[in-house]
mmCIF file of the N, C-alpha and C atoms, coordinates in Angstrom:
data_MODEL
# 
_entry.id   MODEL 
# 
loop_
_atom_site.group_PDB 
_atom_site.id 
_atom_site.type_symbol 
_atom_site.label_atom_id 
_atom_site.label_alt_id 
_atom_site.label_comp_id 
_atom_site.label_asym_id 
_atom_site.label_entity_id 
_atom_site.label_seq_id 
_atom_site.pdbx_PDB_ins_code 
_atom_site.Cartn_x 
_atom_site.Cartn_y 
_atom_site.Cartn_z 
_atom_site.occupancy 
_atom_site.B_iso_or_equiv 
_atom_site.pdbx_formal_charge 
_atom_site.auth_seq_id 
_atom_site.auth_comp_id 
_atom_site.auth_asym_id 
_atom_site.auth_atom_id 
_atom_site.pdbx_PDB_model_num 
ATOM 1   N N  . MET A 1 1  ? -23.442 -26.266 11.148  1.00 0.00 ? 1  MET A N  1 
ATOM 2   C CA . MET A 1 1  ? -23.854 -27.645 11.150  1.00 0.00 ? 1  MET A CA 1 
ATOM 3   C C  . MET A 1 1  ? -25.288 -27.780 11.670  1.00 0.00 ? 1  MET A C  1 
ATOM 4   N N  . GLN A 1 2  ? -25.636 -26.952 12.646  1.00 0.00 ? 2  GLN A N  1 
ATOM 5   C CA . GLN A 1 2  ? -26.990 -27.004 13.191  1.00 0.00 ? 2  GLN A CA 1 
ATOM 6   C C  . GLN A 1 2  ? -28.014 -26.654 12.112  1.00 0.00 ? 2  GLN A C  1 
ATOM 7   N N  . ALA A 1 3  ? -27.726 -25.656 11.305  1.00 0.00 ? 3  ALA A N  1 
ATOM 8   C CA . ALA A 1 3  ? -28.641 -25.259 10.234  1.00 0.00 ? 3  ALA A CA 1 
ATOM 9   C C  . ALA A 1 3  ? -28.825 -26.402 9.225   1.00 0.00 ? 3  ALA A C  1 
ATOM 10  N N  . VAL A 1 4  ? -27.759 -27.126 8.955   1.00 0.00 ? 4  VAL A N  1 
ATOM 11  C CA . VAL A 1 4  ? -27.839 -28.268 8.046   1.00 0.00 ? 4  VAL A CA 1 
ATOM 12  C C  . VAL A 1 4  ? -28.743 -29.352 8.633   1.00 0.00 ? 4  VAL A C  1 
ATOM 13  N N  . ARG A 1 5  ? -28.610 -29.601 9.928   1.00 0.00 ? 5  ARG A N  1 
ATOM 14  C CA . ARG A 1 5  ? -29.463 -30.602 10.589  1.00 0.00 ? 5  ARG A CA 1 
ATOM 15  C C  . ARG A 1 5  ? -30.932 -30.200 10.547  1.00 0.00 ? 5  ARG A C  1 
ATOM 16  N N  . VAL A 1 6  ? -31.183 -28.928 10.779  1.00 0.00 ? 6  VAL A N  1 
ATOM 17  C CA . VAL A 1 6  ? -32.566 -28.430 10.739  1.00 0.00 ? 6  VAL A CA 1 
ATOM 18  C C  . VAL A 1 6  ? -33.145 -28.613 9.341   1.00 0.00 ? 6  VAL A C  1 
ATOM 19  N N  . LEU A 1 7  ? -32.399 -28.217 8.334   1.00 0.00 ? 7  LEU A N  1 
ATOM 20  C CA . LEU A 1 7  ? -32.863 -28.368 6.959   1.00 0.00 ? 7  LEU A CA 1 
ATOM 21  C C  . LEU A 1 7  ? -33.077 -29.836 6.610   1.00 0.00 ? 7  LEU A C  1 
ATOM 22  N N  . ALA A 1 8  ? -32.146 -30.696 6.985   1.00 0.00 ? 8  ALA A N  1 
ATOM 23  C CA . ALA A 1 8  ? -32.269 -32.128 6.706   1.00 0.00 ? 8  ALA A CA 1 
ATOM 24  C C  . ALA A 1 8  ? -33.501 -32.710 7.376   1.00 0.00 ? 8  ALA A C  1 
ATOM 25  N N  . THR A 1 9  ? -33.784 -32.286 8.594   1.00 0.00 ? 9  THR A N  1 
ATOM 26  C CA . THR A 1 9  ? -34.975 -32.765 9.307   1.00 0.00 ? 9  THR A CA 1 
ATOM 27  C C  . THR A 1 9  ? -36.247 -32.310 8.602   1.00 0.00 ? 9  THR A C  1 
ATOM 28  N N  . GLU A 1 10 ? -36.253 -31.063 8.156   1.00 0.00 ? 10 GLU A N  1 
ATOM 29  C CA . GLU A 1 10 ? -37.421 -30.547 7.435   1.00 0.00 ? 10 GLU A CA 1 
ATOM 30  C C  . GLU A 1 10 ? -37.629 -31.295 6.118   1.00 0.00 ? 10 GLU A C  1 
ATOM 31  N N  . LEU A 1 11 ? -36.558 -31.530 5.392   1.00 0.00 ? 11 LEU A N  1 
ATOM 32  C CA . LEU A 1 11 ? -36.672 -32.260 4.125   1.00 0.00 ? 11 LEU A CA 1 
ATOM 33  C C  . LEU A 1 11 ? -37.117 -33.694 4.352   1.00 0.00 ? 11 LEU A C  1 
ATOM 34  N N  . ALA A 1 12 ? -36.627 -34.324 5.402   1.00 0.00 ? 12 ALA A N  1 
ATOM 35  C CA . ALA A 1 12 ? -37.003 -35.710 5.689   1.00 0.00 ? 12 ALA A CA 1 
ATOM 36  C C  . ALA A 1 12 ? -38.482 -35.842 6.009   1.00 0.00 ? 12 ALA A C  1 
ATOM 37  N N  . ALA A 1 13 ? -39.113 -34.775 6.455   1.00 0.00 ? 13 ALA A N  1 
ATOM 38  C CA . ALA A 1 13 ? -40.540 -34.807 6.781   1.00 0.00 ? 13 ALA A CA 1 
ATOM 39  C C  . ALA A 1 13 ? -41.418 -34.612 5.550   1.00 0.00 ? 13 ALA A C  1 
ATOM 40  N N  . LYS A 1 14 ? -40.823 -34.240 4.435   1.00 0.00 ? 14 LYS A N  1 
ATOM 41  C CA . LYS A 1 14 ? -41.574 -34.008 3.195   1.00 0.00 ? 14 LYS A CA 1 
ATOM 42  C C  . LYS A 1 14 ? -41.777 -35.327 2.460   1.00 0.00 ? 14 LYS A C  1 
ATOM 43  N N  . PRO A 1 15 ? -42.786 -35.385 1.594   1.00 0.00 ? 15 PRO A N  1 
ATOM 44  C CA . PRO A 1 15 ? -42.999 -36.611 0.818   1.00 0.00 ? 15 PRO A CA 1 
ATOM 45  C C  . PRO A 1 15 ? -41.855 -36.852 -0.172  1.00 0.00 ? 15 PRO A C  1 
ATOM 46  N N  . ALA A 1 16 ? -41.355 -38.063 -0.181  1.00 0.00 ? 16 ALA A N  1 
ATOM 47  C CA . ALA A 1 16 ? -40.235 -38.416 -1.063  1.00 0.00 ? 16 ALA A CA 1 
ATOM 48  C C  . ALA A 1 16 ? -40.574 -38.162 -2.529  1.00 0.00 ? 16 ALA A C  1 
ATOM 49  N N  . LEU A 1 17 ? -41.815 -38.415 -2.911  1.00 0.00 ? 17 LEU A N  1 
ATOM 50  C CA . LEU A 1 17 ? -42.225 -38.210 -4.295  1.00 0.00 ? 17 LEU A CA 1 
ATOM 51  C C  . LEU A 1 17 ? -42.088 -36.738 -4.689  1.00 0.00 ? 17 LEU A C  1 
ATOM 52  N N  . ALA A 1 18 ? -42.460 -35.834 -3.797  1.00 0.00 ? 18 ALA A N  1 
ATOM 53  C CA . ALA A 1 18 ? -42.342 -34.398 -4.078  1.00 0.00 ? 18 ALA A CA 1 
ATOM 54  C C  . ALA A 1 18 ? -40.880 -33.974 -4.157  1.00 0.00 ? 18 ALA A C  1 
ATOM 55  N N  . LEU A 1 19 ? -40.055 -34.491 -3.265  1.00 0.00 ? 19 LEU A N  1 
ATOM 56  C CA . LEU A 1 19 ? -38.627 -34.153 -3.306  1.00 0.00 ? 19 LEU A CA 1 
ATOM 57  C C  . LEU A 1 19 ? -37.977 -34.677 -4.582  1.00 0.00 ? 19 LEU A C  1 
ATOM 58  N N  . ARG A 1 20 ? -38.356 -35.887 -4.970  1.00 0.00 ? 20 ARG A N  1 
ATOM 59  C CA . ARG A 1 20 ? -37.813 -36.465 -6.206  1.00 0.00 ? 20 ARG A CA 1 
ATOM 60  C C  . ARG A 1 20 ? -38.224 -35.612 -7.413  1.00 0.00 ? 20 ARG A C  1 
ATOM 61  N N  . GLY A 1 21 ? -39.478 -35.177 -7.438  1.00 0.00 ? 21 GLY A N  1 
ATOM 62  C CA . GLY A 1 21 ? -39.958 -34.334 -8.537  1.00 0.00 ? 21 GLY A CA 1 
ATOM 63  C C  . GLY A 1 21 ? -39.260 -32.991 -8.580  1.00 0.00 ? 21 GLY A C  1 
ATOM 64  N N  . THR A 1 22 ? -39.023 -32.404 -7.414  1.00 0.00 ? 22 THR A N  1 
ATOM 65  C CA . THR A 1 22 ? -38.333 -31.118 -7.345  1.00 0.00 ? 22 THR A CA 1 
ATOM 66  C C  . THR A 1 22 ? -36.905 -31.243 -7.859  1.00 0.00 ? 22 THR A C  1 
ATOM 67  N N  . LYS A 1 23 ? -36.203 -32.285 -7.420  1.00 0.00 ? 23 LYS A N  1 
ATOM 68  C CA . LYS A 1 23 ? -34.831 -32.492 -7.879  1.00 0.00 ? 23 LYS A CA 1 
ATOM 69  C C  . LYS A 1 23 ? -34.800 -32.726 -9.387  1.00 0.00 ? 23 LYS A C  1 
ATOM 70  N N  . ARG A 1 24 ? -35.724 -33.526 -9.864  1.00 0.00 ? 24 ARG A N  1 
ATOM 71  C CA . ARG A 1 24 ? -35.780 -33.814 -11.296 1.00 0.00 ? 24 ARG A CA 1 
ATOM 72  C C  . ARG A 1 24 ? -36.038 -32.538 -12.102 1.00 0.00 ? 24 ARG A C  1 
ATOM 73  N N  . ALA A 1 25 ? -36.966 -31.709 -11.616 1.00 0.00 ? 25 ALA A N  1 
ATOM 74  C CA . ALA A 1 25 ? -37.292 -30.459 -12.313 1.00 0.00 ? 25 ALA A CA 1 
ATOM 75  C C  . ALA A 1 25 ? -36.091 -29.518 -12.342 1.00 0.00 ? 25 ALA A C  1 
ATOM 76  N N  . MET A 1 26 ? -35.376 -29.432 -11.225 1.00 0.00 ? 26 MET A N  1 
ATOM 77  C CA . MET A 1 26 ? -34.211 -28.549 -11.171 1.00 0.00 ? 26 MET A CA 1 
ATOM 78  C C  . MET A 1 26 ? -33.111 -29.022 -12.125 1.00 0.00 ? 26 MET A C  1 
ATOM 79  N N  . LEU A 1 27 ? -32.865 -30.313 -12.144 1.00 0.00 ? 27 LEU A N  1 
ATOM 80  C CA . LEU A 1 27 ? -31.838 -30.839 -13.041 1.00 0.00 ? 27 LEU A CA 1 
ATOM 81  C C  . LEU A 1 27 ? -32.242 -30.671 -14.502 1.00 0.00 ? 27 LEU A C  1 
ATOM 82  N N  . TYR A 1 28 ? -33.518 -30.880 -14.804 1.00 0.00 ? 28 TYR A N  1 
ATOM 83  C CA . TYR A 1 28 ? -33.999 -30.725 -16.175 1.00 0.00 ? 28 TYR A CA 1 
ATOM 84  C C  . TYR A 1 28 ? -33.897 -29.268 -16.618 1.00 0.00 ? 28 TYR A C  1 
ATOM 85  N N  . ALA A 1 29 ? -34.321 -28.349 -15.737 1.00 0.00 ? 29 ALA A N  1 
ATOM 86  C CA . ALA A 1 29 ? -34.321 -26.924 -16.074 1.00 0.00 ? 29 ALA A CA 1 
ATOM 87  C C  . ALA A 1 29 ? -32.911 -26.407 -16.346 1.00 0.00 ? 29 ALA A C  1 
ATOM 88  N N  . ARG A 1 30 ? -31.937 -27.014 -15.715 1.00 0.00 ? 30 ARG A N  1 
ATOM 89  C CA . ARG A 1 30 ? -30.546 -26.598 -15.905 1.00 0.00 ? 30 ARG A CA 1 
ATOM 90  C C  . ARG A 1 30 ? -30.120 -26.716 -17.369 1.00 0.00 ? 30 ARG A C  1 
ATOM 91  N N  . ASP A 1 31 ? -30.637 -27.717 -18.067 1.00 0.00 ? 31 ASP A N  1 
ATOM 92  C CA . ASP A 1 31 ? -30.193 -28.014 -19.426 1.00 0.00 ? 31 ASP A CA 1 
ATOM 93  C C  . ASP A 1 31 ? -31.222 -27.713 -20.507 1.00 0.00 ? 31 ASP A C  1 
ATOM 94  N N  . HIS A 1 32 ? -32.368 -27.131 -20.133 1.00 0.00 ? 32 HIS A N  1 
ATOM 95  C CA . HIS A 1 32 ? -33.432 -26.882 -21.101 1.00 0.00 ? 32 HIS A CA 1 
ATOM 96  C C  . HIS A 1 32 ? -33.992 -25.475 -20.920 1.00 0.00 ? 32 HIS A C  1 
ATOM 97  N N  . GLY A 1 33 ? -34.756 -25.042 -21.900 1.00 0.00 ? 33 GLY A N  1 
ATOM 98  C CA . GLY A 1 33 ? -35.367 -23.718 -21.831 1.00 0.00 ? 33 GLY A CA 1 
ATOM 99  C C  . GLY A 1 33 ? -36.544 -23.686 -20.864 1.00 0.00 ? 33 GLY A C  1 
ATOM 100 N N  . VAL A 1 34 ? -37.048 -22.483 -20.646 1.00 0.00 ? 34 VAL A N  1 
ATOM 101 C CA . VAL A 1 34 ? -38.147 -22.290 -19.704 1.00 0.00 ? 34 VAL A CA 1 
ATOM 102 C C  . VAL A 1 34 ? -39.387 -23.066 -20.134 1.00 0.00 ? 34 VAL A C  1 
ATOM 103 N N  . ALA A 1 35 ? -39.772 -22.960 -21.388 1.00 0.00 ? 35 ALA A N  1 
ATOM 104 C CA . ALA A 1 35 ? -40.981 -23.639 -21.870 1.00 0.00 ? 35 ALA A CA 1 
ATOM 105 C C  . ALA A 1 35 ? -40.857 -25.154 -21.698 1.00 0.00 ? 35 ALA A C  1 
ATOM 106 N N  . ASP A 1 36 ? -39.709 -25.715 -22.053 1.00 0.00 ? 36 ASP A N  1 
ATOM 107 C CA . ASP A 1 36 ? -39.499 -27.152 -21.879 1.00 0.00 ? 36 ASP A CA 1 
ATOM 108 C C  . ASP A 1 36 ? -39.530 -27.534 -20.402 1.00 0.00 ? 36 ASP A C  1 
ATOM 109 N N  . GLY A 1 37 ? -38.923 -26.699 -19.567 1.00 0.00 ? 37 GLY A N  1 
ATOM 110 C CA . GLY A 1 37 ? -38.926 -26.969 -18.130 1.00 0.00 ? 37 GLY A CA 1 
ATOM 111 C C  . GLY A 1 37 ? -40.330 -26.969 -17.559 1.00 0.00 ? 37 GLY A C  1 
ATOM 112 N N  . LEU A 1 38 ? -41.135 -25.992 -17.948 1.00 0.00 ? 38 LEU A N  1 
ATOM 113 C CA . LEU A 1 38 ? -42.518 -25.934 -17.465 1.00 0.00 ? 38 LEU A CA 1 
ATOM 114 C C  . LEU A 1 38 ? -43.331 -27.131 -17.960 1.00 0.00 ? 38 LEU A C  1 
ATOM 115 N N  . ARG A 1 39 ? -43.090 -27.539 -19.180 1.00 0.00 ? 39 ARG A N  1 
ATOM 116 C CA . ARG A 1 39 ? -43.785 -28.711 -19.733 1.00 0.00 ? 39 ARG A CA 1 
ATOM 117 C C  . ARG A 1 39 ? -43.394 -29.972 -18.958 1.00 0.00 ? 39 ARG A C  1 
ATOM 118 N N  . GLN A 1 40 ? -42.116 -30.081 -18.620 1.00 0.00 ? 40 GLN A N  1 
ATOM 119 C CA . GLN A 1 40 ? -41.654 -31.248 -17.860 1.00 0.00 ? 40 GLN A CA 1 
ATOM 120 C C  . GLN A 1 40 ? -42.305 -31.284 -16.481 1.00 0.00 ? 40 GLN A C  1 
ATOM 121 N N  . VAL A 1 41 ? -42.408 -30.136 -15.816 1.00 0.00 ? 41 VAL A N  1 
ATOM 122 C CA . VAL A 1 41 ? -43.046 -30.073 -14.501 1.00 0.00 ? 41 VAL A CA 1 
ATOM 123 C C  . VAL A 1 41 ? -44.525 -30.432 -14.613 1.00 0.00 ? 41 VAL A C  1 
ATOM 124 N N  . ALA A 1 42 ? -45.194 -29.908 -15.640 1.00 0.00 ? 42 ALA A N  1 
ATOM 125 C CA . ALA A 1 42 ? -46.615 -30.214 -15.838 1.00 0.00 ? 42 ALA A CA 1 
ATOM 126 C C  . ALA A 1 42 ? -46.819 -31.711 -16.060 1.00 0.00 ? 42 ALA A C  1 
ATOM 127 N N  . ASP A 1 43 ? -45.950 -32.318 -16.847 1.00 0.00 ? 43 ASP A N  1 
ATOM 128 C CA . ASP A 1 43 ? -46.048 -33.767 -17.090 1.00 0.00 ? 43 ASP A CA 1 
ATOM 129 C C  . ASP A 1 43 ? -45.837 -34.558 -15.800 1.00 0.00 ? 43 ASP A C  1 
ATOM 130 N N  . TRP A 1 44 ? -44.819 -34.172 -15.034 1.00 0.00 ? 44 TRP A N  1 
ATOM 131 C CA . TRP A 1 44 ? -44.536 -34.860 -13.756 1.00 0.00 ? 44 TRP A CA 1 
ATOM 132 C C  . TRP A 1 44 ? -45.735 -34.737 -12.811 1.00 0.00 ? 44 TRP A C  1 
ATOM 133 N N  . ASN A 1 45 ? -46.262 -33.514 -12.694 1.00 0.00 ? 45 ASN A N  1 
ATOM 134 C CA . ASN A 1 45 ? -47.395 -33.299 -11.801 1.00 0.00 ? 45 ASN A CA 1 
ATOM 135 C C  . ASN A 1 45 ? -48.617 -34.098 -12.237 1.00 0.00 ? 45 ASN A C  1 
ATOM 136 N N  . ALA A 1 46 ? -48.885 -34.132 -13.524 1.00 0.00 ? 46 ALA A N  1 
ATOM 137 C CA . ALA A 1 46 ? -50.033 -34.875 -14.024 1.00 0.00 ? 46 ALA A CA 1 
ATOM 138 C C  . ALA A 1 46 ? -49.889 -36.369 -13.738 1.00 0.00 ? 46 ALA A C  1 
ATOM 139 N N  . ALA A 1 47 ? -48.674 -36.859 -13.827 1.00 0.00 ? 47 ALA A N  1 
ATOM 140 C CA . ALA A 1 47 ? -48.435 -38.288 -13.621 1.00 0.00 ? 47 ALA A CA 1 
ATOM 141 C C  . ALA A 1 47 ? -48.447 -38.683 -12.149 1.00 0.00 ? 47 ALA A C  1 
ATOM 142 N N  . THR A 1 48 ? -48.166 -37.749 -11.260 1.00 0.00 ? 48 THR A N  1 
ATOM 143 C CA . THR A 1 48 ? -48.010 -38.112 -9.845  1.00 0.00 ? 48 THR A CA 1 
ATOM 144 C C  . THR A 1 48 ? -49.013 -37.443 -8.917  1.00 0.00 ? 48 THR A C  1 
ATOM 145 N N  . LEU A 1 49 ? -49.891 -36.613 -9.449  1.00 0.00 ? 49 LEU A N  1 
ATOM 146 C CA . LEU A 1 49 ? -50.781 -35.839 -8.588  1.00 0.00 ? 49 LEU A CA 1 
ATOM 147 C C  . LEU A 1 49 ? -51.661 -36.719 -7.700  1.00 0.00 ? 49 LEU A C  1 
ATOM 148 N N  . LEU A 1 50 ? -52.210 -37.748 -8.243  1.00 0.00 ? 50 LEU A N  1 
ATOM 149 C CA . LEU A 1 50 ? -53.104 -38.609 -7.466  1.00 0.00 ? 50 LEU A CA 1 
ATOM 150 C C  . LEU A 1 50 ? -52.298 -39.702 -6.778  1.00 0.00 ? 50 LEU A C  1 
ATOM 151 N N  . SER A 1 51 ? -51.536 -39.290 -5.796  1.00 0.00 ? 51 SER A N  1 
ATOM 152 C CA . SER A 1 51 ? -50.677 -40.232 -5.081  1.00 0.00 ? 51 SER A CA 1 
ATOM 153 C C  . SER A 1 51 ? -51.164 -40.413 -3.651  1.00 0.00 ? 51 SER A C  1 
ATOM 154 N N  . ARG A 1 52 ? -50.636 -41.417 -2.984  1.00 0.00 ? 52 ARG A N  1 
ATOM 155 C CA . ARG A 1 52 ? -50.945 -41.611 -1.560  1.00 0.00 ? 52 ARG A CA 1 
ATOM 156 C C  . ARG A 1 52 ? -50.435 -40.436 -0.734  1.00 0.00 ? 52 ARG A C  1 
ATOM 157 N N  . ASP A 1 53 ? -49.341 -39.814 -1.193  1.00 0.00 ? 53 ASP A N  1 
ATOM 158 C CA . ASP A 1 53 ? -48.814 -38.657 -0.473  1.00 0.00 ? 53 ASP A CA 1 
ATOM 159 C C  . ASP A 1 53 ? -49.827 -37.516 -0.444  1.00 0.00 ? 53 ASP A C  1 
ATOM 160 N N  . LEU A 1 54 ? -50.494 -37.275 -1.562  1.00 0.00 ? 54 LEU A N  1 
ATOM 161 C CA . LEU A 1 54 ? -51.502 -36.215 -1.604  1.00 0.00 ? 54 LEU A CA 1 
ATOM 162 C C  . LEU A 1 54 ? -52.662 -36.551 -0.679  1.00 0.00 ? 54 LEU A C  1 
ATOM 163 N N  . ALA A 1 55 ? -53.121 -37.790 -0.727  1.00 0.00 ? 55 ALA A N  1 
ATOM 164 C CA . ALA A 1 55 ? -54.215 -38.202 0.151   1.00 0.00 ? 55 ALA A CA 1 
ATOM 165 C C  . ALA A 1 55 ? -53.828 -38.056 1.621   1.00 0.00 ? 55 ALA A C  1 
ATOM 166 N N  . GLU A 1 56 ? -52.602 -38.408 1.956   1.00 0.00 ? 56 GLU A N  1 
ATOM 167 C CA . GLU A 1 56 ? -52.126 -38.285 3.335   1.00 0.00 ? 56 GLU A CA 1 
ATOM 168 C C  . GLU A 1 56 ? -52.030 -36.820 3.744   1.00 0.00 ? 56 GLU A C  1 
ATOM 169 N N  . ALA A 1 57 ? -51.548 -35.964 2.862   1.00 0.00 ? 57 ALA A N  1 
ATOM 170 C CA . ALA A 1 57 ? -51.439 -34.533 3.174   1.00 0.00 ? 57 ALA A CA 1 
ATOM 171 C C  . ALA A 1 57 ? -52.814 -33.930 3.437   1.00 0.00 ? 57 ALA A C  1 
ATOM 172 N N  . VAL A 1 58 ? -53.784 -34.282 2.617   1.00 0.00 ? 58 VAL A N  1 
ATOM 173 C CA . VAL A 1 58 ? -55.144 -33.768 2.792   1.00 0.00 ? 58 VAL A CA 1 
ATOM 174 C C  . VAL A 1 58 ? -55.746 -34.296 4.090   1.00 0.00 ? 58 VAL A C  1 
ATOM 175 N N  . ALA A 1 59 ? -55.588 -35.594 4.349   1.00 0.00 ? 59 ALA A N  1 
ATOM 176 C CA . ALA A 1 59 ? -56.131 -36.190 5.574   1.00 0.00 ? 59 ALA A CA 1 
ATOM 177 C C  . ALA A 1 59 ? -55.487 -35.571 6.813   1.00 0.00 ? 59 ALA A C  1 
ATOM 178 N N  . ALA A 1 60 ? -54.195 -35.371 6.782   1.00 0.00 ? 60 ALA A N  1 
ATOM 179 C CA . ALA A 1 60 ? -53.494 -34.793 7.930   1.00 0.00 ? 60 ALA A CA 1 
ATOM 180 C C  . ALA A 1 60 ? -53.970 -33.372 8.193   1.00 0.00 ? 60 ALA A C  1 
ATOM 181 N N  . GLN A 1 61 ? -54.164 -32.617 7.140   1.00 0.00 ? 61 GLN A N  1 
ATOM 182 C CA . GLN A 1 61 ? -54.644 -31.246 7.321   1.00 0.00 ? 61 GLN A CA 1 
ATOM 183 C C  . GLN A 1 61 ? -56.056 -31.254 7.902   1.00 0.00 ? 61 GLN A C  1 
ATOM 184 N N  . ARG A 1 62 ? -56.886 -32.124 7.381   1.00 0.00 ? 62 ARG A N  1 
ATOM 185 C CA . ARG A 1 62 ? -58.269 -32.212 7.865   1.00 0.00 ? 62 ARG A CA 1 
ATOM 186 C C  . ARG A 1 62 ? -58.313 -32.638 9.329   1.00 0.00 ? 62 ARG A C  1 
ATOM 187 N N  . GLU A 1 63 ? -57.413 -33.554 9.697   1.00 0.00 ? 63 GLU A N  1 
ATOM 188 C CA . GLU A 1 63 ? -57.368 -34.074 11.065  1.00 0.00 ? 63 GLU A CA 1 
ATOM 189 C C  . GLU A 1 63 ? -56.456 -33.265 11.987  1.00 0.00 ? 63 GLU A C  1 
ATOM 190 N N  . ARG A 1 64 ? -55.871 -32.196 11.447  1.00 0.00 ? 64 ARG A N  1 
ATOM 191 C CA . ARG A 1 64 ? -54.982 -31.316 12.214  1.00 0.00 ? 64 ARG A CA 1 
ATOM 192 C C  . ARG A 1 64 ? -53.845 -32.073 12.893  1.00 0.00 ? 64 ARG A C  1 
ATOM 193 N N  . ARG A 1 65 ? -53.130 -32.849 12.071  1.00 0.00 ? 65 ARG A N  1 
ATOM 194 C CA . ARG A 1 65 ? -51.992 -33.615 12.561  1.00 0.00 ? 65 ARG A CA 1 
ATOM 195 C C  . ARG A 1 65 ? -50.851 -33.507 11.555  1.00 0.00 ? 65 ARG A C  1 
ATOM 196 N N  . THR A 1 66 ? -49.701 -33.945 11.971  1.00 0.00 ? 66 THR A N  1 
ATOM 197 C CA . THR A 1 66 ? -48.538 -33.966 11.090  1.00 0.00 ? 66 THR A CA 1 
ATOM 198 C C  . THR A 1 66 ? -48.681 -35.123 10.098  1.00 0.00 ? 66 THR A C  1 
ATOM 199 N N  . PRO A 1 67 ? -48.469 -34.878 8.816   1.00 0.00 ? 67 PRO A N  1 
ATOM 200 C CA . PRO A 1 67 ? -48.565 -35.974 7.861   1.00 0.00 ? 67 PRO A CA 1 
ATOM 201 C C  . PRO A 1 67 ? -47.455 -37.005 8.052   1.00 0.00 ? 67 PRO A C  1 
ATOM 202 N N  . ARG A 1 68 ? -47.757 -38.241 7.734   1.00 0.00 ? 68 ARG A N  1 
ATOM 203 C CA . ARG A 1 68 ? -46.780 -39.334 7.801   1.00 0.00 ? 68 ARG A CA 1 
ATOM 204 C C  . ARG A 1 68 ? -46.654 -39.921 6.391   1.00 0.00 ? 68 ARG A C  1 
ATOM 205 N N  . PHE A 1 69 ? -45.570 -39.563 5.719   1.00 0.00 ? 69 PHE A N  1 
ATOM 206 C CA . PHE A 1 69 ? -45.367 -39.990 4.340   1.00 0.00 ? 69 PHE A CA 1 
ATOM 207 C C  . PHE A 1 69 ? -44.541 -41.270 4.293   1.00 0.00 ? 69 PHE A C  1 
ATOM 208 N N  . ASP A 1 70 ? -44.915 -42.142 3.367   1.00 0.00 ? 70 ASP A N  1 
ATOM 209 C CA . ASP A 1 70 ? -44.151 -43.362 3.121   1.00 0.00 ? 70 ASP A CA 1 
ATOM 210 C C  . ASP A 1 70 ? -42.883 -43.017 2.360   1.00 0.00 ? 70 ASP A C  1 
ATOM 211 N N  . LEU A 1 71 ? -41.876 -43.852 2.518   1.00 0.00 ? 71 LEU A N  1 
ATOM 212 C CA . LEU A 1 71 ? -40.657 -43.658 1.729   1.00 0.00 ? 71 LEU A CA 1 
ATOM 213 C C  . LEU A 1 71 ? -40.845 -44.394 0.477   1.00 0.00 ? 71 LEU A C  1 
# 
């Protein structure tokens, strides 16, 4: 149970947009070929790359602090 709590805490600190994209990619890849899966990931990344989450991650790294992602 402790390991589950640790993992849940780590996931909760990640940007929701990235977690949503990862889940979507995994579910898509389950039912499609490799080429289609890679194309889907590329499309998702292109559509979401310029997000507030990315700006926050870059700013946090530059300022040497923990990022604070919006839900």
